[in-house]
C-alpha positions in Angstrom: -2.2 12.6 -25.1 -4.4 13.6 -28.1 -4.7 12.2 -31.5 -4.2 14.6 -34.4 -5.8 14.3 -37.8 -3.5 12.8 -40.4 -1.6 10.6 -37.9 -1.0 6.9 -38.8 -3.8 4.5 -37.8 -1.3 2.5 -35.7 -0.5 5.5 -33.5 -4.2 6.4 -33.1 -4.9 2.8 -32.1 -2.1 2.9 -29.6 -3.4 6.1 -28.0 -6.9 4.8 -27.8 -5.7 1.5 -26.3 -3.6 3.3 -23.7 -6.3 5.7 -22.6 -8.9 2.9 -22.5 -6.9 0.4 -20.3 -4.7 2.5 -18.1 -7.4 3.8 -15.7 -8.8 0.2 -15.3 -5.4 -1.2 -14.4 -4.7 1.8 -12.1 -8.0 1.3 -10.3 -7.4 -2.4 -10.0 -4.0 -1.8 -8.4 -5.5 0.8 -6.1 -8.3 -1.5 -4.9 -6.1 -4.6 -4.4 -3.5 -2.3 -2.8 -6.1 -1.0 -0.4 -7.0 -4.6 0.5 -3.4 -5.3 1.2 -3.1 -2.3 3.5 -6.2 -3.5 5.4 -4.7 -7.0 5.6 -1.5 -5.6 7.0 -3.5 -3.8 9.6 -5.3 -7.1 10.4 -2.0 -8.8 10.9 -0.8 -6.1 13.3 -4.0 -6.3 15.2 -3.9 -10.0 15.5 -0.3 -9.8 16.8 -1.3 -7.1 19.2 -4.1 -9.2 20.6 -1.9 -12.3 20.9 0.5 -10.8 23.3 2.4 -7.9 21.6 0.1 -5.5 23.5 2.2 -5.9 26.7 5.5 -5.0 25.0 6.5 -1.4 25.9 6.5 1.0 22.9 6.0 -1.8 20.4 2.6 -2.8 21.6 1.0 0.7 21.2 2.7 1.0 17.8 1.1 -2.2 16.6 -2.3 -1.0 17.6 -1.7 2.4 15.9 -0.5 0.6 12.8 -3.6 -1.5 12.7 -6.0 1.4 13.2 -4.0 3.6 10.8 -3.9 0.9 8.1 -7.7 0.5 8.2 -8.3 4.2 8.0 -5.8 4.6 5.1 -7.4 1.6 3.3 -10.8 3.3 3.7 -9.3 6.6 2.4 -7.9 4.7 -0.6 -11.4 3.4 -1.4 -13.2 6.7 -0.6 -11.0 9.2 -2.4 -9.0 9.3 -5.6 -6.3 11.7 -4.4 -2.8 10.4 -5.3 -1.4 11.8 -2.0 -3.4 9.1 -0.1 -1.7 6.4 -2.1 1.7 8.0 -1.5 1.0 8.2 2.2 0.0 4.5 2.3 3.2 3.6 0.5 5.3 5.5 3.1 3.3 3.9 6.0 3.9 0.4 4.6 7.6 1.1 4.0 7.9 2.3 7.6 6.3 -0.9 8.8 8.7 -3.0 6.7 11.6 -1.0 8.0 10.5 -1.4 11.6 10.0 -5.1 11.2 13.4 -5.4 9.6 15.1 -3.6 12.4 13.2 -5.5 15.1 14.2 -8.8 13.4 17.9 -7.9 13.2 19.3 -5.3 15.6 16.2 -4.7 17.7 13.9 -1.8 18.0 13.0 0.1 21.2 14.6 -2.6 23.2 12.6 -5.4 21.5 14.3 -8.1 19.4 11.9 -10.2 17.2 12.8 -13.9 17.0 11.5 -16.6 14.7 8.5 -16.1 12.5 6.1 -14.6 15.1 2.8 -16.0 16.1 1.7 -18.6 13.4 4.1 -17.2 10.8 2.6 -13.7 11.0 5.9 -12.0 10.3 6.0 -13.4 6.8 2.3 -12.4 6.4 3.2 -8.9 7.5 6.1 -8.7 5.0 4.0 -10.1 2.2 1.0 -7.8 2.7 3.1 -4.7 3.2 5.3 -5.4 0.1 2.2 -6.2 -2.0 0.6 -2.9 -0.9 3.7 -0.9 -1.8 4.1 -2.6 -5.2 0.4 -2.2 -6.2 0.0 1.3 -5.0 3.2 2.4 -6.7 1.9 0.8 -9.8 -1.3 2.7 -9.5 0.6 6.0 -9.1 2.8 5.1 -12.1 -0.2 4.4 -14.3 -1.8 7.7 -13.5 1.0 10.3 -13.8 0.4 13.8 -12.5 0.8 15.8 -9.3 0.2 14.2 -5.9 -2.8 16.4 -5.2 -4.6 15.7 -8.4 -7.5 13.4 -8.6 -7.2 10.3 -10.7 -9.2 10.7 -13.9 -12.0 8.3 -14.6 -11.6 6.1 -17.7 
């Protein structure tokens, strides 16, 4: 968005305000979203080490989720490509969906009961939902193609 000569001062101020603040908010959402993705991985790793590792199919998936979450969190910090944020959102939505299935109808022959080890199920839902919300916010604040780099402010 550019400012043309002769435009009202209020419009010029709005354009300047938007361009000045949007990248900062987008970056904040991306950084905290990356932390939430890493925390989600930590929850899955803690559950894997506390006994989920012996559950067929589910155990290896928990370890894969933990490692994948940490790698994606690092990618979110190390690159500004929007496709990384979109991939992180899809990964977290998949984890939420898997947990919802395991808690209701069962998944791969496993039925989750209760709140998990020390309330970790609620922690998983919370970190995954927070990551989705913040990374979606980051994408919304920086509109453009998924392959584009986020512009510095």
